[in-house]
N, C-alpha and C positions, 0 to 999 in steps of 0.2 A: 138552801144555805148549808154548806158543808162544815161549818164551824160549830163546835159544841162547847159547853161549859167545861173548863178544865184543860182545854187544848193549849199548847204552847204555840204562840203565834209571833210573827214579825210584822211590823208596820211597813207598808210599801210606799206610802206617800204622805205628805203633810209635814208639819213642824216636828213631829215625833218619828220621822222616817228612820228606819234602822233599829228602833228599840224593840226589845224582845220582852214579852210578858205572857201571863196566863190569863185566859178568859175567865172573868168572874161571873158574868151573866150574859146570856144570849137572848136577843129579841127577834125571833125569826119572822114574825108578822110584819115588822118594820125594817128588817134586814140590817140590824145594828147589833154591836157587841160592846161590852164594857171590859177593857183590858187593864190589868193592874199596872200602875205606873205610867199610863199613857192617857193623854188628853185630860190632865188634871187642871181644874179651874179653882179659883179662890172665891169663897162666898163670905161676905162680912155679915156677921150676926149681931144685931143690936142687943144690948143688955136689957133685961126685964126687971122691973121693980128694984132698981138700984144696983143690980148685979152688973159685973163687967161684961162687955161684949167680947167677941172672939172672931178669929178668921178660920174658916173651915176649908179643908181640901175636899173637893167634890169630883168624883170620876164621872165624866160625861160620855155617853155612848158615841162611838164612831161607826161609820158605815162598814159593813162586813166586806165590801169590795176593796177596802183599803188595807186589809190584813190578809196574810196567808199563813198556812200551817208551817211551822219551823221544823226542819229536819236537822237534828243535832249531829248526825253522822256526816252529812254533806255541808253543814253549817250555812245553810241557805234555805230560802222558801221552796216549798214543793206544792204541786197540785194534788187534788184529791180525786180518786175514782172510787166507784163502788163495785164490789165483787161478791158473788154468792158462793159461800163455802159451807158445806154440810147443811144446805137449806137455810142458811142464815146470811143476811146481807151485812157485809162489813166494809169499812172504809180502808182503802189502801193508798199509798203514795204512788208517784209516777213510776217507781221501780218495782212496784208490786208488793212492797213490804207493808204489813198490817199496821194501822194507826191506833187500833183499839187497845185500851189499857187492860192489863191482866189483873 
């Protein structure tokens, strides 16, 4: 999985297609990611001991294959490749520009 926490991604398919958000959490073992503002579900919480109940917004993980890294210069999705520079493996986009944050 080429997507990490903190990456800016765009949703490629589904009801949230075209939305751009930041990855809050990545689950590489199950190939899913949680993206801010994407795939938000409502959960109704019952009140306890006379207190009032509430409706909570829950971010549900989506499959990592449904999102792609967003390139702000080109304003579209980009693919990720790996390159070795100075003995260190870094992620680069399709044009060879580094994706690592400084």
